[in-house]
C-alpha positions in Angstrom: 110.2 188.9 205.4 107.3 188.2 207.8 104.9 190.7 209.2 104.5 190.1 212.8 101.1 189.9 214.1 99.7 193.7 215.0 98.5 194.6 217.7 95.1 197.4 218.4 94.0 198.6 221.3 90.2 199.8 221.4 88.5 201.9 224.0 84.8 203.1 223.9 82.8 202.9 220.7 82.7 201.7 217.4 86.6 202.2 215.4 87.4 200.7 212.4 91.1 199.0 213.0 91.7 198.1 209.0 89.7 198.7 206.3 91.1 195.7 204.1 90.6 191.8 205.1 92.2 190.4 208.4 92.6 187.7 210.0 92.0 187.9 214.1 94.5 185.9 216.0 92.9 186.5 219.7 91.5 189.4 222.5 92.9 190.7 225.7 90.5 192.2 228.1 92.4 195.4 229.8 89.1 196.9 230.8 85.6 194.7 231.3 82.6 195.9 229.2 80.0 197.4 230.4 78.0 196.1 227.3 78.8 193.1 224.9 81.9 194.1 222.9 81.9 193.5 219.0 84.2 192.6 216.6 82.3 192.8 213.4 83.3 192.6 209.4 80.9 195.2 207.3 77.7 194.6 208.8 78.3 191.0 210.3 79.0 190.0 213.9 81.3 187.1 213.7 81.9 186.9 217.6 81.3 188.9 220.9 82.5 189.3 223.8 79.8 189.3 227.1 79.6 192.3 228.9 81.6 192.6 232.2 84.0 189.6 230.8 86.9 189.8 233.6 90.0 192.0 233.2 93.0 189.6 232.2 90.5 187.2 230.1 92.1 186.5 226.9 90.6 184.4 224.0 91.8 182.9 221.4 90.5 183.2 217.9 92.5 180.4 215.8 92.6 182.5 212.3 89.1 184.1 212.5 88.7 185.7 209.2 87.0 189.0 208.4 86.9 189.4 204.4 86.1 193.1 204.1 87.3 195.1 207.1 87.7 195.1 211.1 85.3 197.1 213.3 85.7 196.8 217.1 83.5 198.2 219.6 85.1 197.6 222.9 81.5 197.9 224.8 82.7 201.1 227.4 85.6 198.4 228.0 89.3 198.5 226.6 90.7 195.7 224.5 93.8 195.0 223.2 93.0 193.0 219.9 95.7 190.5 218.3 95.4 190.3 214.2 97.1 190.8 211.2 96.2 191.2 207.5 95.2 189.1 204.9 97.5 188.3 201.9 100.4 189.4 204.1 102.9 187.0 205.2 103.1 186.2 209.1 105.0 184.8 211.9 
């Protein structure tokens, strides 16, 4: 059976969501970040979400690969990240 997309709601500072390679599908803003929100792969920053991004904004990342792990800082806001673990089938 194929795996469903996984969701993580992150509030505040740096949180390791997964310690394995992941694919990011998208991000939804629940509470605007007061500083740039970051989605990182180890020491790299594949993408940033600017401070003050409005509630309700949704960003599609079309399968951005995080090769080692997924660390997220919500920049003082609250964001939901949709992802799946590499190596698992998904739907």
